[in-house]
N, C-alpha and C positions, 0 to 999 in steps of 0.2 A: 743758923740752921744749915745753910748751904755749905759752909766750911766743914761742918760735922760730916755731912754726906760725902763730901770730897775726900776727907781724911779717912773715913771708913772704907770708901771704895779703894783708895790707895793701899790701905792696910790689907784688904782682901786680895788685891792684885799681887802685892808683895808676898803674901802668905801662899797664894796659889803658885807663884813662881818658885818659892822655897820648897813647896810640896813636890813639884815636878823635878826640881834639882835633886831632892832627897831620893825620890823614886829612881832616878837615873843612877845615883850612887849605889842604891840597894841592888839594882840590876847588875851593875859592874861588879859589886861584891859577890853576887851569886855566881857570875861567870868565873871570878877568881877562885871561888871555893870549889869549882869543878876541877881545879888543878892542885888543890891541897890534898896530899895523900896521908891517910891514917893507916898505920901498920898495927896489926894485932896478931897475937899467937896464943895457942893453947898453953897451959901451964908448963907442959913438958916440951913445948916447941915442935911437936909433931905436925901441927896444922898451923899454917900462917895465911892471913888474908890481908889484902890491901884494898881499901875503899877510899873514895874521895870524901871531902867534907860535905859534899852534896849527896852522900850516901849511895853512890854507884860503885858496885864491886869492880875492881880493876884486876885483881889476881887472887888465886887460891893455890896454895902449895900444900900438898898432902904427902907425908912420909909414907913410904911403901908399907911400913909395919902396921899401919892402921887400915890398910885397904881390904884386909881379909875379914874384918869384923864390921859388917854393915851398921849395926846398931851403935857401936862405938863411934864410927865415923859420923853418923848422923848427930850424935850427941856433941861431938867435937865441933861440927859445923854450927849447930844451933848456939852453943855457948860462945864460941869465938866470934861468930858474925854478930851476935847480939851485943857483945862487948865493943866491937868495932863500930857498930851503928850508934851505940850510946855515945862513944867518944866523938864521932863525926857530928852527931846532933848537937852536942855541947859546943863544939867549935863553930858550927853553922849558926846557932842561935846567938852565941856571944858576939860573933862578927857582925851579924845583921842588926842586933840590938844596939851595938856601939855606933853603927852608922846612923841608925834612926834617932838615937838619943842625941847624937852630936849635932845633927842638922835640923831636926824637927822642932817646930815651935810647940810649946806645951798646950795641947788642945784636949780638954776632957773628953773621954770616950773614943779617942782615936789612937790609943796605945798600940793596937794590933792591926792597924790599917795595912801595913806593907808586909806582913808575915805570910 
């Protein structure tokens, strides 16, 4: 019985160490994603945006020809930013999932612990 308790304690200690290691890798990945740039543009190229994989807007470039039509500009911004955010979200989730899957022990119910 003592050997079982010792073995279980060692397994828990190892698992906790692995969890901390994985959490650090996830944090490092999040920092790296702050430097990954996603470029998106409107279909006609009149509006261009750059955001990070962490979904922070870095730049917006607007062609002078669409500055005169407020509604058109708003539509361009909404569509183009949403496409960029969707791409960034996909990159972000794919990278974080890969780190978590690679290092995490399979524990039921803990799939979303580090998201």
